[in-house]
C-alpha positions as CSV (number, residue, x, y, z in Angstrom):
1,M,-29.0,-25.0,-38.7
2,T,-25.3,-24.5,-38.0
3,P,-23.4,-27.8,-37.6
4,V,-22.0,-28.4,-34.1
5,T,-18.5,-28.6,-35.3
6,E,-18.7,-25.2,-36.9
7,R,-20.2,-23.6,-33.8
8,N,-17.4,-25.1,-31.6
9,S,-14.7,-23.9,-34.0
10,N,-15.9,-20.3,-33.5
11,K,-15.4,-20.5,-29.7
12,Q,-12.3,-18.9,-28.3
13,T,-10.0,-21.2,-26.3
14,L,-10.4,-20.7,-22.5
15,A,-7.2,-19.5,-20.8
16,D,-5.5,-21.5,-18.0
17,F,-4.6,-19.3,-15.1
18,K,-2.2,-19.2,-12.2
19,V,-3.2,-16.8,-9.4
20,G,-0.7,-14.8,-7.4
21,V,-0.9,-12.1,-4.8
22,D,1.3,-9.0,-4.7
23,N,1.4,-6.7,-1.7
24,A,1.9,-2.9,-2.0
25,I,3.1,-2.0,1.5
26,F,3.5,1.7,2.0
27,S,5.1,3.6,4.9
28,I,6.0,7.2,5.7
29,D,9.4,8.2,6.9
30,T,8.3,11.4,8.8
31,Q,11.9,12.3,9.6
32,Q,12.8,12.8,6.0
33,N,9.3,13.4,4.6
34,R,9.4,10.4,2.3
35,L,6.6,8.1,1.1
36,L,8.1,4.6,0.9
37,I,7.2,1.3,-0.7
38,L,8.5,-2.1,0.4
39,L,10.4,-4.0,-2.3
40,V,12.2,-7.3,-2.5
41,M,14.8,-8.5,-5.0
42,R,14.0,-11.6,-7.0
43,H,16.3,-14.5,-6.7
44,E,15.0,-16.5,-9.6
45,E,13.8,-16.1,-13.2
46,P,12.0,-14.3,-14.6
47,Y,13.5,-10.9,-13.8
48,L,16.3,-12.4,-11.7
49,G,18.0,-9.6,-9.7
50,Y,15.1,-7.1,-10.3
51,W,13.2,-5.4,-7.5
52,C,9.5,-6.2,-7.1
53,L,6.6,-6.2,-4.6
54,P,6.5,-9.0,-2.1
55,G,4.3,-11.7,-3.7
56,T,3.6,-15.3,-4.1
57,L,1.5,-17.8,-6.1
58,V,-1.6,-19.1,-4.3
59,R,-1.2,-22.7,-3.1
60,N,-3.9,-25.4,-3.2
61,G,-6.5,-24.9,-0.5
62,E,-5.3,-21.4,0.3
63,T,-7.4,-18.3,0.2
64,L,-6.1,-15.1,-1.3
65,E,-6.0,-13.5,2.1
66,I,-4.0,-16.3,3.6
67,A,-1.5,-16.2,0.8
68,A,-1.0,-12.5,1.2
69,D,-0.6,-12.8,4.9
70,R,1.8,-15.7,4.5
71,I,4.2,-13.9,2.2
72,L,4.2,-10.8,4.4
73,A,4.9,-12.8,7.5
74,E,8.1,-13.9,5.8
75,K,9.1,-10.3,4.9
76,I,8.0,-7.9,7.7
77,K,7.2,-7.9,11.4
78,V,4.8,-5.2,12.4
79,D,1.9,-4.9,14.9
80,N,-1.7,-4.8,13.6
81,L,-0.9,-5.0,9.9
82,Y,-4.2,-4.7,8.0
83,L,-4.3,-5.7,4.4
84,E,-7.0,-4.4,2.0
85,Q,-7.6,-5.8,-1.4
86,L,-6.5,-3.3,-4.0
87,Y,-7.1,-4.4,-7.6
88,T,-6.7,-7.4,-9.9
89,F,-4.1,-7.2,-12.6
90,G,-4.6,-9.8,-15.3
91,G,-3.8,-8.3,-18.7
92,P,-2.3,-10.7,-21.2
93,G,1.5,-10.6,-21.5
94,R,2.1,-9.2,-18.0
95,D,4.4,-12.1,-17.1
96,P,7.1,-13.6,-19.5
97,R,6.1,-17.1,-18.4
98,E,2.8,-16.8,-20.3
99,A,4.7,-17.3,-23.6
100,A,3.7,-20.4,-25.6
101,D,7.3,-21.7,-25.5
102,R,7.3,-21.4,-21.7
103,Y,4.3,-22.4,-19.5
104,D,1.6,-21.1,-21.8
105,V,-0.4,-20.1,-18.8
106,R,-1.8,-16.7,-17.9
107,Y,-0.6,-15.2,-14.6
108,L,-3.2,-13.1,-12.7
109,S,-2.2,-10.9,-9.8
110,V,-4.6,-9.9,-7.0
111,S,-2.9,-7.0,-5.3
112,Y,-3.2,-5.9,-1.6
113,F,-2.5,-2.6,0.0
114,A,-1.4,-1.5,3.5
115,L,0.1,1.5,5.3
116,V,2.5,0.7,8.2
117,R,4.5,2.6,10.7
118,Y,8.1,3.0,9.4
119,E,9.7,3.0,12.9
120,A,7.8,-0.1,14.0
121,A,8.4,-2.3,10.9
122,E,11.2,-4.9,11.0
123,L,12.2,-6.3,7.6
124,I,13.1,-10.0,7.0
125,A,15.0,-11.1,3.9
126,T,13.6,-14.6,3.8
127,G,13.6,-16.2,0.3
128,V,14.7,-13.1,-1.6
129,G,17.9,-11.6,-2.7
130,G,17.3,-8.4,-0.7
131,I,14.6,-6.3,0.9
132,A,14.4,-2.5,1.3
133,W,12.1,0.5,1.6
134,Y,12.3,2.7,-1.6
135,P,10.9,6.3,-2.0
136,I,8.2,6.1,-4.5
137,D,9.7,8.9,-6.5
138,K,13.0,7.0,-6.8
139,L,11.9,3.6,-7.8
140,P,14.4,1.2,-9.6
141,D,13.5,-0.8,-12.7
142,L,10.8,-3.2,-11.5
143,A,9.7,-6.7,-12.5
144,F,6.4,-7.4,-14.2
145,D,3.8,-4.6,-14.0
146,H,4.7,-3.7,-10.4
147,R,5.2,0.0,-11.1
148,Q,1.6,0.1,-12.3
149,I,0.5,-1.6,-9.1
150,I,2.4,0.9,-7.0
151,E,0.9,3.8,-8.8
152,Y,-2.6,2.4,-8.3
153,G,-1.8,1.8,-4.6
154,H,-0.5,5.3,-4.2
155,Q,-3.8,6.7,-5.6
156,R,-5.8,4.5,-3.2
157,L,-3.7,5.8,-0.3
158,R,-4.4,9.4,-1.4
159,N,-8.1,8.6,-1.6
160,K,-8.2,6.9,1.8
161,L,-6.7,10.0,3.5
162,E,-9.9,11.8,2.4
163,Y,-12.4,9.6,4.3
164,S,-10.6,7.3,6.7
165,P,-8.4,7.6,9.8
166,I,-5.6,5.7,8.1
167,A,-3.1,8.5,8.8
168,F,-3.5,8.0,12.6
169,D,-2.6,4.3,12.3
170,V,1.0,5.3,11.4
171,L,1.4,8.2,13.9
172,P,2.5,7.6,17.5
173,E,-0.2,7.7,20.1
174,L,0.5,11.3,20.9
175,F,1.3,13.7,18.1
176,T,1.3,17.4,17.2
177,L,-0.9,19.0,14.5
178,S,2.4,19.7,12.6
179,D,3.1,15.9,12.6
180,I,-0.3,15.3,10.9
181,Y,0.2,18.0,8.4
182,Q,3.7,16.7,7.5
183,L,2.2,13.2,6.9
184,Y,-0.5,14.6,4.6
185,T,1.9,16.7,2.6
186,T,4.3,13.7,2.2
187,V,1.5,11.7,0.6
188,L,-0.5,14.4,-1.2
189,G,2.1,17.0,-2.0
190,E,3.0,20.4,-0.6
191,N,0.1,22.2,-2.3
192,F,-2.9,20.3,-1.0
193,S,-3.7,22.8,1.8
194,D,-1.9,25.5,3.7
195,Y,-1.1,24.7,7.3
196,S,-3.4,27.3,8.9
197,N,-6.5,26.1,7.0
198,F,-5.6,22.5,7.7
199,R,-5.2,23.1,11.4
200,N,-8.4,25.0,11.7
201,R,-10.4,22.5,9.9
202,L,-8.9,19.6,11.8
203,I,-9.7,21.1,15.1
204,K,-13.3,21.9,14.1
205,L,-13.9,18.2,13.2
206,K,-13.5,17.5,16.9
207,F,-12.0,14.0,16.7
208,L,-8.7,15.0,18.2
209,E,-8.3,15.1,22.0
210,D,-5.9,17.8,23.3
211,T,-4.0,15.9,26.0
212,G,-2.8,19.1,27.7
213,I,0.8,17.9,27.3
214,K,3.3,20.0,25.4
215,S,6.0,18.7,23.1
216,S,9.5,19.9,23.8
217,R,10.9,18.9,20.3
218,G,12.9,21.5,18.5
219,S,13.9,25.0,19.6
220,G,10.5,26.8,19.0
221,R,7.5,27.2,21.1
222,P,6.3,23.9,22.6
223,A,3.4,22.4,20.7
224,S,0.3,20.7,22.1
225,L,0.1,17.0,21.9
226,Y,-3.1,15.4,20.6
227,R,-4.6,11.9,20.6
228,F,-7.0,10.4,18.0
229,D,-10.5,9.7,19.3
230,P,-12.1,6.9,17.2
231,V,-15.5,7.3,18.9
232,A,-15.6,11.0,18.0
233,F,-14.5,10.1,14.4
234,A,-17.2,7.5,13.9
235,P,-19.9,9.9,12.6
236,L,-17.5,11.1,10.0
237,K,-16.6,7.7,8.6
238,D,-16.8,7.5,4.8
239,K,-17.3,11.3,4.6
240,P,-14.8,13.4,2.8
241,L,-12.6,15.4,5.2
242,L,-12.8,18.8,3.6
243,F,-9.3,20.0,4.4
244,V,-7.9,17.5,1.8
């Protein structure tokens, strides 16, 4: 029989954790065809002066969702902001404060994800050294493992375009087929589909309502304006959209 003291000595020490939330908020600047991520500048150590995702530690009695909503309310004003849990990042060493000569506590981050309308978002620099939209292909040096979180969020965004109407959440109520194509190419890249196939497939799916109104933008032939029909889209929910 193994002595109790020997059995206990073989057990690994349980880690103490602090839990935070980090929000990957994406937007699309359709005027310049850029996919953007919202970043804030840290005003304290660690990583003083570095850019990072908007985040916070969870307070006593606070749910993860409330913590995520709280920090965003201090950073951005936008209608109908929907946050979706993205992933949990908790690898050892992801935060300098975990060192034994610091707090000797593990820092776990539950990340959230959202896509918002660029034109409708008002930024607020409360409690940070700065706040800005950055193109995801031109990111500065980031604090912690936030580049990894952004990459994971970008992949989630790409995947959601295949089966959800998330793209229509950031378009105006009335839009052209070219507007939709531009949004998809901004997120997925220029080679995901040619415009003709994209247009034909989108029309065949029958969840866009032709309003009969023509757009007078630009110098070319006026384009038809469409409206997204959520009722018509319902049967397609969670099914891949084959033009992607």
